[in-house]
C-alpha positions as CSV (number, residue, x, y, z in Angstrom):
1,M,75.4,97.3,84.2
2,Q,73.6,100.9,85.3
3,P,75.6,103.7,87.0
4,T,74.8,104.3,90.7
5,S,74.8,107.7,90.0
6,R,74.3,110.3,86.9
7,F,77.3,112.2,87.6
8,E,79.3,108.4,87.8
9,A,78.4,108.0,84.8
10,T,79.5,111.4,82.8
11,M,83.1,111.0,84.9
12,P,85.3,109.5,82.3
13,T,83.9,112.0,79.3
14,Q,84.2,114.7,81.8
15,L,87.5,113.0,82.4
16,H,87.9,112.8,79.2
17,A,86.9,116.4,77.7
18,L,89.5,118.5,80.5
19,I,92.6,115.8,79.4
20,S,91.7,116.9,76.5
21,D,91.9,121.2,77.5
22,L,94.8,120.6,79.5
23,R,96.9,119.5,76.3
24,W,95.3,122.1,73.8
25,R,96.5,124.4,76.6
26,T,100.3,123.1,76.7
27,Q,100.0,123.2,72.7
28,L,99.1,127.5,73.0
29,L,101.7,127.8,75.5
30,D,104.6,125.5,73.9
31,A,103.5,128.9,71.1
32,D,104.0,131.4,73.8
33,I,107.4,130.2,74.6
34,R,108.8,129.5,70.9
35,D,107.4,133.0,70.6
36,E,109.4,134.8,73.5
37,E,112.6,132.1,72.5
38,R,112.1,133.9,69.4
39,K,112.1,137.6,70.5
40,A,115.1,137.3,72.6
41,G,117.2,134.8,70.2
42,I,118.3,132.3,73.4
43,S,116.1,128.8,73.0
44,D,118.3,127.7,76.2
45,P,116.8,127.6,79.4
46,T,120.1,127.3,81.0
47,N,121.7,131.2,79.6
48,L,120.6,133.6,82.7
49,A,120.1,135.8,79.8
50,Y,117.0,133.5,78.9
51,P,113.3,135.5,79.1
52,L,111.6,134.9,82.4
53,L,108.5,134.9,81.0
54,A,109.4,131.9,78.8
55,L,110.9,129.8,82.2
56,N,107.1,130.7,83.8
57,L,105.7,128.9,80.7
58,R,108.0,126.5,80.8
59,A,106.6,126.4,84.3
60,R,103.0,126.2,83.8
61,R,103.3,123.9,80.8
62,D,105.0,121.4,82.8
63,N,102.7,121.5,85.5
64,L,99.7,121.3,83.1
65,Q,101.4,118.0,81.3
66,V,102.0,116.6,85.5
67,S,98.2,116.9,85.0
68,I,98.2,115.5,81.8
69,A,99.6,112.4,83.4
70,I,97.0,112.5,87.1
71,L,94.5,113.0,85.1
72,E,95.1,110.0,82.0
73,N,96.2,107.7,85.6
74,R,92.8,107.9,87.5
75,L,91.0,107.7,83.8
76,S,92.3,104.5,83.5
77,S,91.8,103.2,86.6
78,Q,88.3,103.3,86.2
79,P,86.2,100.2,86.7
80,T,85.0,99.4,83.2
81,E,82.0,98.0,85.6
82,W,80.0,99.8,87.0
83,P,78.6,98.7,90.7
84,R,74.8,99.1,91.6
85,A,73.7,100.1,93.4
86,A,71.4,98.6,97.2
C-alpha cells in the first residue's frame, strides 16, 4: 500500500533517528556523570557532598530515557500497513 503522505512514510525513519540520537546523548551524559563523580570521589547520589552538576546530569539523563521509552512505544504502535488515501 502507498503511504497517504510523505510525512507518514518517513515518520518511522525519523523516529528511529531521533531515538538513536537520544541514546547517544544519554551515553554522553553517563560519561559526564562518571567524570564528575571521579573528580569528587563520590559516586553515591544520596551523599550530601555528591556534586550538584552530577545530580542535574542524572536528572537530564533520566528524562531522556523516559522520552526514549515513549518514542519507542509510539514506534511500536505504528501500523505496519499504511491506510490508502480516499
